[in-house]
N, C-alpha and C positions, 0 to 999 in steps of 0.2 A: 237609642237608645236610656239602657235601663239605669241604677249609679254601679249597679256591679255588674255590669254590665254582661248579667245573664238570664236566657232567655227565662218568663214570670209568665205561669197557665196555670188557669183555674174557673174558677165558678164563682159569679157573686148575683143575687140579688137574682140568681134566673141570666144570668147574662153571661156564658163563653171566652172567657178571655185568652191569647197569647200572640204577646208583646216585646218589645227588648230584645232583640234581635241581634243589636249591635252590628251591625255591621258587615255579615252576617243568615240574614234573609232571603236568598237562595232557595242554599239546602234545608236552612231548616224550618222556614215557615213549609211547607210541599211537609218535610215532614210531620208536620205539630197539626199543622189540615188531620189528617189524618189521625193521630193522636187524639186530636181536639173530640171528633168524629166517634170518637168509641164512648171519651168519658162521655157523651151526650146520648151515647143509647147503653150505656147502665154497666162501666163501665170505664170506674177512676182510675186504677192501677195505672190505667193509659195512658197515662199524666205522667212521666219520669220530675216534672219543677214540682209537684204538688204540695211538696214539703218545702222545698226554700220559699224564706220569709220574702213578699215584697218588702221592699223599708224606700223608704217616702222620702222625699229629699227634705234635707230639714229648713224651716220655718217657708219656706212654700208652701202656697194655697190659692184657692182660686184656680181664673184666668192662666196661664201664663203669659205673662206682658212682659218679662222681659225676652219673647221667643223673636220678633222687631230689632232690638237693640246689636240682638247679637247678631242675624243674620243678614243686620249694616254691616257688621263689624269687618266679619266672615264676603261678605261680596265686595267692601274694600280695601278688605288684602289680596283677593285678585285681583283686582286693577293695576294695582299698585307690584307685580311682583311677574 
């Protein structure tokens, strides 16, 4: 899930990526797989998200140390429901 809940796709250091589907991964990932393959084949305009900036979460750097705590919180919520 991205901070703005938008798909982010592009290329950095030779690595092509498409992520941040925010719960809409099945249909969007299928579409973006083809779009990113077209980008890799030399058609950069195939990426509809190429101009969308990828904003970082303020204050977050390094490994996501907070994820086990967040997972534990939601497991607890599921348990008490």
